VEXDREN-2710 file (C-alpha; in Angstrom, 1 decimal):
% VEXDREN-2710
k/r/px/py/pz
1/UNK/95.7/-33.1/-30.7
2/UNK/95.1/-30.1/-32.9
3/UNK/92.7/-32.1/-35.1
4/UNK/90.8/-33.2/-31.9
5/UNK/90.5/-29.6/-30.7
6/UNK/89.1/-28.4/-34.1
7/UNK/86.6/-31.3/-34.2
8/UNK/85.6/-30.6/-30.6
9/UNK/85.0/-26.9/-31.4
10/UNK/83.1/-27.8/-34.5
11/UNK/80.9/-30.2/-32.5
12/UNK/80.0/-27.7/-29.8
13/UNK/79.4/-25.0/-32.5
14/UNK/77.1/-27.3/-34.4
15/UNK/75.4/-28.4/-31.2
16/UNK/74.9/-24.7/-30.2
17/UNK/73.3/-23.9/-33.5
18/UNK/71.0/-26.9/-33.2
19/UNK/69.8/-25.8/-29.8
20/UNK/68.8/-22.4/-31.3
21/UNK/67.6/-23.3/-34.7
22/UNK/64.9/-20.8/-35.6
23/UNK/64.2/-22.0/-39.1
24/UNK/60.5/-21.1/-39.8
25/UNK/59.9/-24.6/-41.3
26/UNK/60.5/-26.1/-37.9
27/UNK/57.4/-24.4/-36.4
28/UNK/54.6/-27.0/-36.2
29/UNK/51.6/-26.4/-38.4
30/UNK/49.3/-26.1/-35.4
31/UNK/51.3/-23.0/-34.3
32/UNK/51.3/-21.4/-37.7
33/UNK/47.6/-21.7/-38.2
34/UNK/45.8/-18.3/-37.6
35/UNK/49.1/-16.8/-36.2
36/UNK/50.5/-13.5/-37.2
37/UNK/53.6/-14.2/-35.0
38/UNK/54.9/-17.1/-33.0
39/UNK/56.9/-16.8/-29.7
40/UNK/59.6/-19.5/-30.4
41/UNK/61.2/-19.2/-27.0
42/UNK/60.9/-16.8/-24.0
43/UNK/62.8/-17.1/-20.8
44/UNK/62.1/-14.5/-18.1
45/UNK/64.0/-14.5/-14.8
46/UNK/63.1/-12.2/-12.0
47/UNK/65.7/-12.3/-9.2
48/UNK/64.3/-10.6/-6.0
49/UNK/66.9/-11.7/-3.5
50/UNK/67.9/-8.1/-3.1
51/UNK/64.7/-6.0/-2.7
52/UNK/66.7/-2.8/-3.6
53/UNK/68.3/-4.4/-6.7
54/UNK/65.7/-6.6/-8.5
55/UNK/67.3/-8.1/-11.6
56/UNK/65.1/-8.9/-14.6
57/UNK/66.6/-10.9/-17.5
58/UNK/64.7/-11.7/-20.6
59/UNK/65.7/-13.9/-23.6
60/UNK/63.2/-14.0/-26.4
61/UNK/62.8/-15.2/-30.0
62/UNK/59.8/-14.2/-32.0
63/UNK/59.0/-15.2/-35.6
64/UNK/56.9/-12.6/-37.4
65/UNK/54.8/-14.1/-40.2
66/UNK/53.3/-10.9/-41.7
67/UNK/52.9/-7.2/-41.1
68/UNK/50.0/-7.8/-38.7
69/UNK/52.5/-9.5/-36.3
70/UNK/55.0/-6.6/-36.5
71/UNK/54.2/-5.2/-33.1
72/UNK/55.4/-8.4/-31.4
73/UNK/58.9/-7.6/-32.8
74/UNK/59.0/-4.2/-31.1
75/UNK/61.0/-4.0/-27.9
76/UNK/60.1/-1.1/-25.5
77/UNK/62.2/-0.5/-22.3
78/UNK/61.4/2.2/-19.8
79/UNK/64.0/3.6/-17.5
80/UNK/64.7/6.4/-15.0
81/UNK/67.1/7.2/-12.2
82/UNK/65.7/4.2/-10.3
83/UNK/65.4/1.8/-13.2
84/UNK/68.4/1.0/-15.3
85/UNK/68.9/-0.9/-18.5
86/UNK/72.1/-2.9/-18.0
87/UNK/72.2/-4.4/-21.5
88/UNK/70.2/-5.0/-24.6
89/UNK/71.2/-6.8/-27.8
90/UNK/69.9/-9.1/-30.4
91/UNK/69.9/-10.2/-34.0
92/UNK/67.4/-10.6/-36.9
93/UNK/67.3/-13.9/-38.7
94/UNK/65.8/-14.8/-42.1
95/UNK/63.3/-17.5/-42.8
96/UNK/65.8/-20.3/-42.5
97/UNK/67.2/-19.0/-39.2
98/UNK/70.4/-17.4/-40.6
99/UNK/71.5/-14.0/-39.1
100/UNK/71.0/-10.9/-41.4
101/UNK/71.7/-8.1/-38.9
102/UNK/72.6/-7.5/-35.3
103/UNK/71.7/-4.7/-32.9
104/UNK/72.7/-3.3/-29.5
105/UNK/71.4/-0.7/-27.1
106/UNK/73.0/2.0/-29.3
107/UNK/70.6/1.2/-32.1
108/UNK/67.5/1.9/-29.9
109/UNK/65.6/5.2/-30.3
110/UNK/65.7/7.1/-27.0
111/UNK/63.0/9.6/-26.1
112/UNK/61.5/11.3/-23.0
113/UNK/58.1/10.0/-21.9
114/UNK/57.0/13.7/-21.8
115/UNK/59.5/15.5/-24.0
116/UNK/60.2/19.1/-23.1
117/UNK/58.7/19.1/-19.6
118/UNK/61.1/19.4/-16.7
119/UNK/59.0/17.4/-14.2
120/UNK/59.6/14.2/-16.2
121/UNK/63.1/14.7/-17.5
122/UNK/64.4/11.5/-15.8
123/UNK/61.6/9.3/-17.3
124/UNK/62.6/8.0/-20.6
125/UNK/62.0/5.1/-23.0
126/UNK/64.1/3.2/-25.4
127/UNK/62.4/1.3/-28.3
128/UNK/63.6/-0.8/-31.2
129/UNK/61.8/-2.2/-34.2
130/UNK/63.8/-4.0/-37.0
131/UNK/63.6/-2.5/-40.4
132/UNK/62.6/-5.7/-42.3
133/UNK/60.3/-5.9/-45.3
134/UNK/60.6/-9.6/-46.2
135/UNK/58.4/-12.0/-44.2
136/UNK/58.7/-14.3/-42.3
137/UNK/61.6/-13.3/-40.1
138/UNK/62.7/-13.9/-36.5
139/UNK/64.1/-11.4/-34.0
140/UNK/66.1/-12.8/-31.1
141/UNK/67.0/-10.5/-28.2
142/UNK/68.4/-10.4/-24.7
143/UNK/68.1/-7.6/-22.1
144/UNK/68.7/-7.0/-18.5
145/UNK/67.0/-4.5/-16.2
146/UNK/67.8/-3.5/-12.6
147/UNK/65.1/-2.0/-10.4
148/UNK/65.7/-0.3/-7.1
149/UNK/62.4/-1.6/-5.8
150/UNK/60.3/-4.7/-5.5
151/UNK/56.9/-3.2/-5.2
152/UNK/56.3/-4.0/-8.8
153/UNK/57.2/-7.5/-10.1
154/UNK/56.8/-8.0/-13.8
155/UNK/53.7/-10.0/-14.8
156/UNK/54.1/-13.1/-16.9
157/UNK/51.8/-13.1/-19.9
158/UNK/53.2/-15.9/-22.1
159/UNK/50.5/-15.4/-24.8
160/UNK/49.9/-11.6/-25.3
161/UNK/47.1/-11.8/-27.9
162/UNK/44.8/-14.2/-29.7
163/UNK/46.7/-14.1/-33.0
164/UNK/50.0/-15.0/-31.3
165/UNK/51.1/-18.7/-30.8
166/UNK/53.6/-19.9/-28.3
167/UNK/56.2/-22.6/-28.8
168/UNK/57.8/-22.3/-25.4
169/UNK/57.7/-19.8/-22.5
170/UNK/59.1/-20.0/-19.0
171/UNK/59.0/-17.6/-16.0
172/UNK/61.4/-18.0/-13.1
173/UNK/61.0/-16.1/-9.9
174/UNK/63.8/-16.2/-7.4
175/UNK/63.6/-14.8/-3.8
176/UNK/65.1/-15.4/-0.4
177/UNK/63.7/-18.4/1.5
178/UNK/62.0/-16.1/4.1
179/UNK/60.3/-13.8/1.5
180/UNK/56.5/-14.0/1.6
181/UNK/54.6/-13.4/-1.6
182/UNK/51.0/-13.7/-2.9
183/UNK/50.4/-15.2/-6.3
184/UNK/47.5/-14.5/-8.7
185/UNK/47.0/-16.8/-11.7
186/UNK/44.5/-16.4/-14.6
187/UNK/43.7/-19.4/-16.8
188/UNK/46.9/-21.0/-15.8
189/UNK/46.3/-24.3/-13.9
190/UNK/49.9/-25.4/-14.0
191/UNK/51.7/-25.3/-10.6
192/UNK/55.2/-23.9/-10.6
193/UNK/58.2/-26.2/-10.2
194/UNK/59.6/-25.2/-6.7
195/UNK/63.0/-25.7/-5.3
196/UNK/64.8/-24.2/-2.2
197/UNK/68.2/-23.9/-0.7
198/UNK/69.6/-22.0/2.3
199/UNK/70.1/-19.0/0.1
200/UNK/67.2/-18.9/-2.3
201/UNK/63.7/-20.1/-3.2
202/UNK/62.9/-20.6/-6.9
203/UNK/59.6/-21.0/-8.7
204/UNK/59.4/-21.8/-12.4
205/UNK/56.2/-21.7/-14.6
206/UNK/56.3/-23.3/-18.0
207/UNK/54.0/-23.4/-20.9
208/UNK/54.4/-24.8/-24.4
209/UNK/52.6/-25.3/-27.8
210/UNK/49.8/-22.9/-27.4
211/UNK/48.1/-22.2/-30.7
212/UNK/46.8/-18.9/-32.0
213/UNK/43.1/-18.5/-31.9
214/UNK/40.7/-16.7/-34.2
215/UNK/39.5/-13.4/-32.7
216/UNK/35.9/-13.6/-31.9
217/UNK/33.7/-10.5/-32.1
218/UNK/32.2/-9.1/-29.0
219/UNK/34.8/-10.9/-26.8
220/UNK/35.9/-9.9/-23.3
221/UNK/39.2/-8.1/-22.8
222/UNK/42.0/-10.5/-23.4
223/UNK/43.4/-10.1/-19.9
224/UNK/40.4/-11.9/-18.6
225/UNK/40.9/-15.2/-20.5
226/UNK/44.6/-15.4/-21.6
227/UNK/47.0/-17.0/-19.1
228/UNK/49.0/-14.9/-16.7
229/UNK/50.8/-14.9/-13.4
230/UNK/51.2/-12.0/-11.0
231/UNK/53.4/-11.9/-7.9
232/UNK/53.1/-9.4/-5.1
233/UNK/55.6/-9.5/-2.2
234/UNK/54.3/-8.9/1.3
235/UNK/57.4/-6.9/2.3
236/UNK/58.5/-4.3/-0.2
237/UNK/61.0/-1.6/-0.9
238/UNK/60.1/1.3/-3.2
239/UNK/62.8/3.9/-4.0
240/UNK/63.8/4.6/-0.4
241/UNK/60.4/3.7/1.2
242/UNK/59.6/0.3/2.7
243/UNK/56.4/-1.3/3.9
244/UNK/54.2/-4.4/4.1
245/UNK/50.7/-5.1/2.7
246/UNK/48.5/-8.1/2.0
247/UNK/45.2/-6.3/1.0
248/UNK/43.9/-3.0/-0.4
249/UNK/43.4/-1.5/3.0
250/UNK/47.0/-1.8/4.0
251/UNK/48.3/-0.8/0.5
252/UNK/46.1/2.3/0.4
253/UNK/47.3/3.4/3.9
254/UNK/50.9/3.2/2.7
255/UNK/50.2/5.0/-0.5
256/UNK/48.4/7.9/1.3
257/UNK/50.9/8.2/4.2
258/UNK/54.1/7.8/2.2
259/UNK/53.4/8.9/-1.4
260/UNK/50.5/11.4/-1.3
261/UNK/50.5/13.2/2.0
262/UNK/54.1/14.5/1.8
263/UNK/53.2/16.1/-1.6
264/UNK/49.9/17.9/-0.9
265/UNK/51.2/21.1/0.6
266/UNK/50.3/24.5/-1.0
267/UNK/51.8/27.9/-0.2
268/UNK/49.9/30.2/2.1
269/UNK/49.4/32.6/-0.8
270/UNK/47.7/29.8/-2.9
271/UNK/45.6/28.7/0.0
272/UNK/44.4/32.3/0.5
273/UNK/43.6/32.6/-3.2
274/UNK/41.5/29.4/-3.2
275/UNK/39.7/30.4/0.0
276/UNK/38.9/33.8/-1.5
277/UNK/37.8/32.2/-4.8
278/UNK/35.0/30.2/-3.1
279/UNK/34.0/32.6/-0.4
280/UNK/30.6/33.4/-2.1
281/UNK/29.6/29.8/-2.9
282/UNK/26.8/28.4/-0.9
283/UNK/27.8/24.7/-0.5
284/UNK/30.7/22.3/-0.9
285/UNK/29.6/21.2/-4.4
286/UNK/29.5/24.7/-5.7
287/UNK/32.9/25.4/-4.0
288/UNK/34.3/22.3/-5.7
289/UNK/32.9/23.3/-9.1
290/UNK/34.6/26.7/-8.7
291/UNK/38.0/25.2/-7.8
292/UNK/37.6/22.6/-10.7
293/UNK/37.0/25.4/-13.2
294/UNK/40.1/27.1/-11.8
295/UNK/42.1/23.9/-12.3
296/UNK/40.9/23.6/-15.9
297/UNK/41.9/27.1/-16.7
298/UNK/45.2/27.1/-14.9
299/UNK/46.7/23.7/-15.8
300/UNK/47.3/21.5/-18.7
301/UNK/47.8/17.8/-18.8
302/UNK/51.0/16.0/-19.7
303/UNK/50.5/12.3/-20.6
304/UNK/52.6/10.1/-18.4
305/UNK/51.1/6.7/-17.6
306/UNK/50.8/5.7/-13.9
307/UNK/53.9/3.6/-13.0
308/UNK/56.2/5.4/-15.4
309/UNK/58.4/7.8/-13.5
310/UNK/57.1/6.4/-10.2
311/UNK/53.8/6.2/-8.3
312/UNK/54.4/9.3/-6.2
313/UNK/52.7/12.5/-7.6
314/UNK/54.5/15.7/-8.2
315/UNK/54.2/18.1/-5.3
316/UNK/51.1/20.2/-5.4
317/UNK/53.2/23.3/-5.0
318/UNK/55.2/22.4/-8.2
319/UNK/52.0/21.9/-10.3
320/UNK/50.7/25.2/-8.9
321/UNK/54.0/27.0/-9.9
322/UNK/54.4/25.4/-13.4
323/UNK/50.8/25.0/-14.5
324/UNK/51.1/21.4/-15.8
325/UNK/51.3/17.9/-14.5
326/UNK/50.4/14.3/-15.2
327/UNK/47.2/12.6/-13.9
328/UNK/48.9/11.9/-10.5
329/UNK/50.1/15.5/-10.1
330/UNK/46.8/17.1/-11.2
331/UNK/44.7/15.0/-9.0
332/UNK/47.0/15.7/-6.0
333/UNK/46.8/19.4/-6.8
334/UNK/43.0/19.4/-7.0
335/UNK/42.8/17.4/-3.8
336/UNK/45.1/19.9/-2.0
337/UNK/43.0/22.8/-3.1
338/UNK/39.9/21.1/-1.9
339/UNK/41.6/20.4/1.4
340/UNK/42.3/24.1/1.7
341/UNK/38.5/24.7/2.0
342/UNK/37.8/21.6/4.1
343/UNK/36.4/19.4/1.4
344/UNK/37.3/15.7/1.7
345/UNK/38.3/13.8/-1.4
346/UNK/39.9/10.5/-2.4
347/UNK/42.9/9.9/-4.7
348/UNK/41.7/6.9/-6.8
349/UNK/43.6/4.5/-9.0
350/UNK/41.6/3.3/-12.1
351/UNK/42.2/1.1/-15.1
352/UNK/41.1/3.7/-17.7
353/UNK/40.1/2.8/-21.3
354/UNK/37.1/2.4/-23.6
355/UNK/36.7/-1.2/-22.4
356/UNK/35.6/-1.3/-18.8
357/UNK/38.2/-3.0/-16.6
358/UNK/37.9/-3.2/-12.8
359/UNK/40.5/-3.4/-10.0
360/UNK/40.5/-7.0/-8.6
361/UNK/39.0/-6.6/-5.2
362/UNK/40.5/-9.9/-4.0
363/UNK/44.1/-9.3/-5.0
364/UNK/45.9/-6.1/-4.0
365/UNK/49.0/-5.0/-6.0
366/UNK/50.3/-1.9/-7.7
367/UNK/50.3/-3.2/-11.2
368/UNK/46.6/-2.6/-11.5
369/UNK/45.5/0.8/-12.8
370/UNK/46.9/3.2/-15.4
371/UNK/45.2/6.5/-14.4
372/UNK/44.2/8.6/-11.4
373/UNK/40.8/10.3/-10.8
374/UNK/39.3/12.1/-7.8
375/UNK/36.3/11.1/-5.8
376/UNK/34.5/13.6/-3.5
377/UNK/32.2/11.8/-1.0
378/UNK/29.8/14.8/-0.6
379/UNK/26.8/14.2/1.6
380/UNK/24.2/12.3/-0.4
381/UNK/26.0/13.3/-3.7
382/UNK/29.3/11.5/-4.3
383/UNK/31.0/13.4/-7.2
384/UNK/33.8/12.1/-9.4
385/UNK/36.3/14.4/-11.2
386/UNK/38.5/13.8/-14.2
387/UNK/41.3/16.3/-13.6
388/UNK/43.3/15.9/-16.9
389/UNK/40.7/17.3/-19.3
390/UNK/40.2/21.1/-19.7
391/UNK/36.9/20.7/-21.5
392/UNK/35.1/18.0/-19.6
393/UNK/32.0/19.1/-17.5
394/UNK/32.3/19.1/-13.7
395/UNK/31.2/15.7/-12.2
396/UNK/31.3/13.9/-15.6
397/UNK/33.7/11.0/-16.1
398/UNK/32.7/9.7/-19.5
399/UNK/33.3/6.2/-21.0
400/UNK/37.0/6.3/-20.2
401/UNK/36.5/5.5/-16.5
402/UNK/32.8/4.9/-15.9
403/UNK/31.3/1.7/-14.3
404/UNK/34.3/0.0/-12.9
405/UNK/36.0/-0.8/-9.5
406/UNK/38.7/1.6/-8.5
407/UNK/41.2/1.7/-5.6
408/UNK/40.8/4.8/-3.3
409/UNK/43.7/5.9/-1.1
410/UNK/42.5/7.5/2.1
411/UNK/43.9/8.3/5.5
412/UNK/42.1/5.3/6.9
413/UNK/43.5/2.9/4.2
414/UNK/42.5/1.6/0.8
415/UNK/38.9/1.3/-0.3
416/UNK/37.4/-0.3/-3.3
417/UNK/34.8/2.0/-4.9
418/UNK/32.8/1.8/-8.1
419/UNK/32.5/4.7/-10.5
420/UNK/29.1/5.7/-11.8
421/UNK/27.6/3.8/-14.6
422/UNK/26.5/5.4/-17.8
423/UNK/23.4/3.3/-18.6
424/UNK/21.9/2.4/-21.9
425/UNK/18.9/4.7/-21.6
426/UNK/21.2/7.7/-20.7
427/UNK/23.8/6.9/-23.4
428/UNK/21.5/8.6/-25.9
429/UNK/21.8/9.8/-29.4
430/UNK/18.6/11.6/-30.4
431/UNK/18.4/12.9/-33.9
432/UNK/15.8/14.9/-35.9
433/UNK/16.2/15.5/-39.6
434/UNK/14.1/17.3/-42.2
435/UNK/14.9/16.9/-45.9
436/UNK/13.5/18.1/-49.2
437/UNK/13.8/15.7/-52.1
438/UNK/14.1/17.3/-55.6
439/UNK/12.7/15.7/-58.8
440/UNK/16.2/14.6/-59.7
441/UNK/16.7/12.8/-56.4
442/UNK/18.9/15.4/-54.7
443/UNK/18.1/16.0/-51.0
444/UNK/18.8/19.1/-48.9
445/UNK/17.9/19.8/-45.3
446/UNK/19.0/20.0/-41.7
447/UNK/20.0/17.5/-39.1
448/UNK/19.9/18.2/-35.3
449/UNK/21.4/15.6/-33.0
450/UNK/21.7/15.6/-29.2
451/UNK/24.4/13.4/-27.6
452/UNK/24.2/12.5/-23.9
453/UNK/25.8/10.1/-21.4
454/UNK/28.6/8.0/-23.0
455/UNK/27.7/9.5/-26.4
456/UNK/28.4/13.1/-25.1
457/UNK/32.0/12.7/-26.3
458/UNK/31.0/11.3/-29.8
459/UNK/32.1/14.6/-31.5
460/UNK/34.3/16.1/-28.8
461/UNK/37.4/15.9/-31.0
462/UNK/35.6/17.6/-33.8
463/UNK/34.5/20.7/-31.8
464/UNK/36.9/23.6/-32.3
465/UNK/38.5/22.2/-35.5
466/UNK/38.6/24.2/-38.7
467/UNK/35.6/23.8/-41.0
468/UNK/37.7/21.8/-43.5
469/UNK/38.8/19.4/-40.7
470/UNK/35.2/19.1/-39.4
471/UNK/33.9/18.3/-42.8
472/UNK/36.5/15.6/-43.3
473/UNK/35.6/14.0/-39.9
474/UNK/31.9/14.2/-40.5
475/UNK/32.2/12.6/-43.9
476/UNK/33.9/9.6/-42.3
477/UNK/31.3/9.5/-39.4
478/UNK/28.2/9.6/-41.7
479/UNK/29.8/7.7/-44.6
480/UNK/27.3/8.7/-47.3
481/UNK/28.5/9.0/-50.9
482/UNK/28.6/12.6/-52.2
483/UNK/27.4/14.1/-48.9
484/UNK/28.1/17.9/-48.5
485/UNK/28.1/19.7/-45.2
486/UNK/27.0/23.2/-46.1
487/UNK/26.9/24.4/-42.5
488/UNK/28.2/23.0/-39.2
489/UNK/27.5/24.2/-35.7
490/UNK/28.2/22.6/-32.3
491/UNK/27.2/23.7/-28.8
492/UNK/27.5/22.0/-25.4
493/UNK/25.5/22.1/-22.2
494/UNK/27.9/21.2/-19.4
495/UNK/25.3/21.1/-16.7
496/UNK/24.2/18.3/-14.5
497/UNK/23.3/16.1/-17.5
498/UNK/25.8/17.2/-20.1
499/UNK/24.8/17.4/-23.8
500/UNK/26.6/17.9/-27.1
501/UNK/24.3/19.4/-29.7
502/UNK/25.2/19.1/-33.4
503/UNK/23.4/21.1/-36.1
504/UNK/24.1/20.4/-39.7
505/UNK/22.8/21.7/-43.0
506/UNK/23.6/19.0/-45.7
507/UNK/23.0/18.3/-49.3
508/UNK/23.4/15.0/-51.2
509/UNK/23.2/15.1/-55.0
510/UNK/21.2/12.3/-56.6
511/UNK/20.7/10.5/-53.3
512/UNK/17.3/9.1/-54.3
513/UNK/18.0/6.9/-57.4
514/UNK/15.7/7.2/-60.4
515/UNK/15.1/4.3/-62.8
516/UNK/12.4/4.8/-65.4
517/UNK/9.2/5.8/-63.6
518/UNK/10.5/4.7/-60.2
519/UNK/12.4/6.6/-57.5
520/UNK/14.2/4.6/-54.8
521/UNK/14.7/6.2/-51.4
522/UNK/16.5/4.7/-48.4
523/UNK/15.0/6.5/-45.5
524/UNK/17.6/5.5/-43.0
525/UNK/20.8/7.0/-44.3
526/UNK/22.1/8.5/-41.1
527/UNK/22.4/5.5/-38.7
528/UNK/22.8/2.1/-40.5
529/UNK/23.9/-0.8/-38.2
530/UNK/26.7/-3.1/-39.3
531/UNK/26.3/-6.9/-39.6
532/UNK/28.3/-9.2/-37.5
533/UNK/29.7/-12.6/-38.6
534/UNK/27.9/-15.8/-37.8
535/UNK/30.1/-18.4/-36.0
536/UNK/29.5/-22.2/-36.0
537/UNK/31.6/-22.6/-32.9
538/UNK/31.9/-19.9/-30.2
539/UNK/34.4/-20.3/-27.4
540/UNK/34.3/-17.0/-25.4
541/UNK/31.4/-15.3/-23.7
542/UNK/29.6/-12.6/-25.6
543/UNK/30.6/-9.2/-24.1
544/UNK/28.8/-6.0/-24.9
545/UNK/30.9/-3.4/-23.3
546/UNK/28.5/-0.5/-23.3
547/UNK/24.8/-0.1/-23.8
548/UNK/23.2/2.8/-25.7
549/UNK/20.0/4.1/-27.2
550/UNK/19.7/5.8/-30.6
551/UNK/16.5/7.5/-31.8
552/UNK/16.2/8.9/-35.3
553/UNK/13.2/10.8/-36.7
554/UNK/13.6/11.7/-40.4
555/UNK/11.0/13.6/-42.5
556/UNK/11.3/13.7/-46.3
557/UNK/9.3/16.2/-48.3
558/UNK/8.7/14.4/-51.6
559/UNK/8.7/16.2/-55.0
560/UNK/5.7/16.9/-57.1
561/UNK/6.5/14.2/-59.6
562/UNK/5.9/11.4/-57.1
563/UNK/2.4/9.9/-57.5
564/UNK/0.3/8.9/-54.5
565/UNK/0.5/5.2/-55.4
566/UNK/2.8/4.2/-52.6
567/UNK/3.5/0.8/-51.0
568/UNK/3.8/1.1/-47.2
569/UNK/6.5/-1.3/-45.8
570/UNK/5.9/-3.4/-42.7
571/UNK/6.6/-2.1/-39.2
572/UNK/9.8/-3.8/-38.0
573/UNK/10.1/-4.7/-34.3
574/UNK/12.7/-7.0/-32.8
575/UNK/13.2/-7.7/-29.1
576/UNK/15.6/-9.9/-27.2
577/UNK/17.6/-9.9/-24.0
578/UNK/20.3/-8.0/-25.9
579/UNK/18.0/-5.1/-26.6
580/UNK/15.2/-4.0/-28.9
581/UNK/14.6/-2.4/-32.3
582/UNK/11.7/-0.5/-33.7
583/UNK/11.4/1.1/-37.2
584/UNK/8.4/2.4/-39.0
585/UNK/7.5/4.4/-42.1
586/UNK/4.3/6.4/-42.6
587/UNK/3.1/8.8/-45.2
588/UNK/1.3/12.1/-44.6
589/UNK/0.4/13.8/-47.8
590/UNK/3.7/14.3/-49.7
591/UNK/5.8/13.5/-46.6
592/UNK/7.6/10.3/-45.7
593/UNK/8.1/10.0/-42.0
594/UNK/10.7/7.5/-40.8
595/UNK/11.3/6.7/-37.2
596/UNK/13.9/4.3/-35.8
597/UNK/14.8/3.4/-32.2
598/UNK/17.4/0.9/-31.1
599/UNK/18.5/0.1/-27.6
600/UNK/21.4/-2.3/-26.9
601/UNK/22.0/-3.7/-23.4
602/UNK/25.5/-4.0/-22.0
603/UNK/26.5/-7.2/-20.2
604/UNK/28.3/-10.6/-20.4
605/UNK/26.3/-13.5/-22.0
606/UNK/27.1/-17.2/-22.3
607/UNK/29.0/-18.3/-25.5
608/UNK/26.0/-20.3/-26.7
609/UNK/24.0/-17.1/-26.9
610/UNK/26.2/-15.7/-29.7
611/UNK/24.0/-17.2/-32.4
612/UNK/21.0/-15.5/-31.0
613/UNK/22.9/-12.2/-30.7
614/UNK/24.3/-12.4/-34.3
615/UNK/20.8/-13.1/-35.6
616/UNK/19.3/-10.2/-33.7
617/UNK/22.0/-7.8/-35.0
618/UNK/21.8/-9.0/-38.6
619/UNK/18.1/-8.6/-38.6
620/UNK/18.6/-5.0/-37.5
621/UNK/21.2/-4.5/-40.2
622/UNK/18.8/-5.9/-42.9
623/UNK/15.9/-3.7/-41.6
624/UNK/18.2/-0.6/-41.8
625/UNK/18.7/-1.2/-45.5
626/UNK/15.0/-0.7/-46.3
627/UNK/14.4/1.1/-49.6
628/UNK/11.2/2.7/-50.7
629/UNK/10.0/2.4/-54.3
630/UNK/8.1/5.5/-55.2
631/UNK/6.1/5.8/-58.4
632/UNK/6.7/8.8/-60.6
633/UNK/4.1/10.5/-62.7
END
């Protein structure tokens, strides 16, 4: 009997190991090709049978092949007084699947999402990354989260990036049989396995053996083509609130009535101050500008992403008292001050970032958007405000939030609006330079550049830095060997069409190379385009996120030892649906005058257009490398 028991235990032990064998050699070659990491197994279960206690359980094993896949091994868990981490544990395995270390919740680093600021003291994050230097390795973990709300249901994204392969991933959603939900799927044609009992309804999505893919340049955002599933319940509970919605209008009505309106009150003293501040202004736009400048001088921004710490903004009176807030709080504060002088405005949810991402107008849910901005529907002059930046001009959004659909929360309900587009012709970089070339090839001179539109911010982070820091930044930006910045000056026009003006005095020893009786001068040194790879097979559309226009006019005063026997290069002109390019060189006495203009059009183009696009860009890059051969006396 004792022998049978030992054998039985040994059998189950061996069987259990076999079921969880994460030996790297067992990964199929198709899943190792081009992959920096492989998700061996992921099982996510969302149990919404109790709307006030939604249980989220995740079991996951990821094999990391190299340091480029390291981020996939990181585990990040947010929590606050309404979201609790019930447990988290795991182990790290070596390449043959044997454990080398274990970890629990005590091994996680725990920090505040806005450390040192009392408004967000309850919003915290725990994160863990194994300290492993030998690849490949596998991390296996299990964690459980409890949410006191079902307004936000975790999205299933089985393949988070191009360079990640997936061996197996499942997503299980459990609800009461009477619960109504809407489901949005992207590039996921598989229907869920459904089952129901008297007590619960279950849906399971499964995916397996998805290889990694080579990242293609100029591709759309990964969220637009990688598979995902998003669930939005019709009836919801959110930290003591409850409601129903099936579209943006209904959701916006609830957000305004329950989350914003109760927090937009200001003290009588502050209202009086604001009214007195604008008493001499002639119109609503001038009043709003005055209040916006007051906001910028009085407050500072604390970075807390929308959704962390809740969707309800901090009370306007608290921001007024403390002088700081996150984007929700600052927009609510600005809106409250505008309301004090009878100016209407909309609290707008936007997916901010350098890559344009719009709210889906056909699927309403609270997972979309990571930032809040303000819209003022002034008569004939709708004006948008970024309330988190103390330097940004009034009415200017910049490339962080321009040209995308946003969700506006109004007393009448939600509305889908589009932010202004910064067009290619307005995203302008206009440069004039005058240089003197010495007989030994050293050049000295000045460069004046005006940046407008989306390029207004090109050097925003440089302005106000020390001279040493500015020189270091500019050396990286201009990327010219031995360049010296002898004088640096910035100014900004923050009017209706904002401009950043950069004035530089520079010198570059031996820039024009001398070989025998020849001097070689590359006239375009300030704005050289990069080549892009040619692809035999293109899968994804060609996506140019933002159009722009660059104009360079550079004059070189040649030294006296250059003879007049000069070869004039051909005028270069390329034009396609992607944009146009024009470059020319002419000689006037002892001057070389170089002019270059490039315009790139934003847009999405079919995959088969990539070859034409790469040829266009590579022709530009080759033209930018033009060198003049000058005869010396």
